[in-house]
N, C-alpha and C positions, 0 to 999 in steps of 0.2 A: 683563968678558968671561968671566972664570973662573966667576962665579956663573951665568952663562947656560949653560955647559957642564954644570955639575952638575945643573941643572934638567932639561936634555935627557936626560942619562943616567938620572936618576930616573924620568922618564916612560917611557923604554925598558924599564926593569926592571918597572914596573907593567904595561906592555903585554905583556911576556913572561909575567908571572904570570897575566894574564887569558887569554892564549892557551893556556897549560898547563892551566889550570883547565877551560876549554872543551873542550880535547882529551881530558882525563881523563873528563869527563862524556859526551862522544860515544863514547868507548871503552867505557864501562860500558853505554850503550844498545846499542851494537853487539854486545857479548858476550851481553847478555840476548836480543837478537833471534836471534843465532846459536844459542843453546841451544834456543830455541823452535823454530827451523827444523829443527835436528837431530832433535828429538823428533818433530816432525810427519813428517819424512822417514822415520824408523824405523818409525813407525806405518803409513805408506803401504806400505813394503816388506813389513812383516809381514802387513798386510791381504791383499795379493795372494798372497804365498807360502802363508799358512795357508789361504786359500780354495782354492787349487789342491790343497794337501795334503788338505783335507777332502773335496774332490771325488774325489781319487784313492783315498781310503780307502773311500768309498761304492762306487766302481767295483770296488775289490778285493773287497768283500763280494758284489757281483753276479757277478763273474768266478769267485770261489772257491765260490760257493753255500754260504756259511757266514757266521755273524754275526761282525762285527768291532767291537771296543770301543775307544774313545779316552778317556783320562783322563790325569791326572798322577800320578806316583808317585815318592816319594823313594828307594825301594829297587828299583824296576824290576819289582816283583811285585804289590803290592797297590795298588789305586786309592785315592786319598785325596780327601776332600771339598773341600779347599782347593787351588785350581789355581795353585800357585806353584813346582812342582818340574819335573822332566823329563817330557816327553811319554811316554806309554805307549800304543802302538797294537798290539793283538794280537787273534788269532782266539780268542774265548772259547768253546771247544767245549763246555765243561760248564756255562756260564752262572753261574759263581760269582763273577764280577767280580774274579778274581785270575788272574794269568798263571801257568800251570803250565809246567814245563820243556819239555813236548812241544807246547805251543801256539805256532804261528808268530807272529813279531813283525815289525812293519813300522817302518822309520825314518820319522818324521813331521816334516816341515818344520823350519825353524830353531827353536832352543830359545827359551824365554821369557826375555827379557833380565832381568838382575838389577834388582831394585826395581820391575819392571813386574808387573802382576797380570792374571790372566784370571779372570773371574767367570762361572760357569755357572749359568744359571737355567732349569731344565727345567720342563715342565708337570707332571711326575711326579717325586717324590723319587728321585734317583739320583746316584751319584758320577761317572758317565761318560755318554758318548754311545754308543749301540749302533745299528749299521746291521745289519738282518737280512739273511738270504741273498737276499731280494728287493730289497734296496737301500733299504728304507724305514726310518724312524726313529720309527715310530708310538708306541713306548713311551718314547722319550727325545727328543722334539722340544723345542726351546727356543732360548735365545739365549746365545751366548758374547760377553762384552764385554771388550775390551782396555782396561785402565786404566793410564795412564802414571804415572810417579813424580810429576810435577808436573801438577796438574789443568789441562788445556789442551784446549779444545773441538776444535781441529784434530787432536789425537792420538787422539780417541775413535774406536773401530772396533767394530762388532758383526757377528757372523755369525749369521744366523737359519737354523735348521735346521728344515725343515717335516716334517710327518708322512710325506711321501713320500720323505724323506731328502735332498731337494735343499738346497743351501747357497746363501745369498744374502748378500753383503757389503753392509753399510749404513754410511754415514758419518752419524752422528747430528747433526752440525752443520748438515746440509742441511734439517732439519725441527725446529721448536720443540718439538713433543711428544716426538719420539724423543730430542732433546738433553736435555731435562729428565729423562727416564726414565734415560738413560745416566749422567747426572751423579749421580742418586740411587743407582744401583747402585754406582758407584765410591766414592761417599762413605760408603756403608753398611759397606763392608768395611775 
């Protein structure tokens, strides 16, 4: 009888070890899914908020009847070519692509999250997007692409800025051609 009890207790220990191993495996899967979901959720929120901020900036150019520039800047004065610093939106009255102390500035949307990148691909070389006093972006139309820290298709977002200055938000995952183009942009930087 005693031998039988030992055998049962040993079987219970093996069962507990198996349950613990399966629980740990499922927890790892859940954490991975949670991280992906969080990243996609952040991209959705930024997509909507930045689209509204871009449209507000265009409207500001129309209302003020003066050109407004959007770029990123580490020092808050000079536009930089790599879009990974703070947003800088200002009325560039003298057209030098630098914010002067007398040029008005506008607060622009939420900041770029750490380890995320924005890639600007304009049809003409420039460090920023300029909306003229007529609200068009004829000299700086192009595409802004949001690249998440972990390459994930559901986190890709693009804002297409037309020559007329209108802004359109695109989720590249909805089309094979735009998805491959967005992946290439994020991989190149």
